[in-house]
N, C-alpha and C positions, 0 to 999 in steps of 0.2 A: 598432467593437468593442463600443460601448455597445448597439447594436442586437442583437448576438449575445447578450450577457449578460442583457439585460432583456426581450427578446421571444422570440427563437428558442430559447434553452436551456430556459426554463420550459415552453414549448409542447412541446418534444421529450420532456421528462421526463413531462409529463402524458399525452401520447399513448402513450408506452411503458407507463405504468402502466395506462392504459385497455385496451391490447391484452392485458395480463396479468390483467385482472379488477379493477383498481383504479378509484377514483372520479376522473374527469378533472378536475372542477371543484376538488375539494379539493387535488389535487396541483398544479394550475396556480396556485392562490392561494398555497399554501405556497412553491412554487418562486419566485414573483414577489416575495413579501415577504422571503424569506430568501436571495435572490440566487442560488438554484440549487445552489450547491456542497454544502451540507449536505443539501439535499433529494435531490440526485443520489446521495449516499452512502447515505441512508436508503432510496431506491428500490432501489439495488443490493443492499443487505442483505436487504430484505424480499421482493423479487420475483426474485432471481437464479435460483432453482430452479423457478419456475413455468413451465409451457408457455405459448406464445402462443396466445390464443384465436382461433378462426376467425370472421371477420365473417360475419354472415348476409346473404344476398343479397336 
């Protein structure tokens, strides 16, 4: 469970923010330091209406 909260959850939030145009490093650091829950809510509020960006090949 600790692995999920401290490693996987912050990485998933940062990856989702990057896909919608956010800064991966900033979101990863914030999610790691704030344990993800508050950052997850902030991500949802900020990026919920933005479309997912297409990766360039």
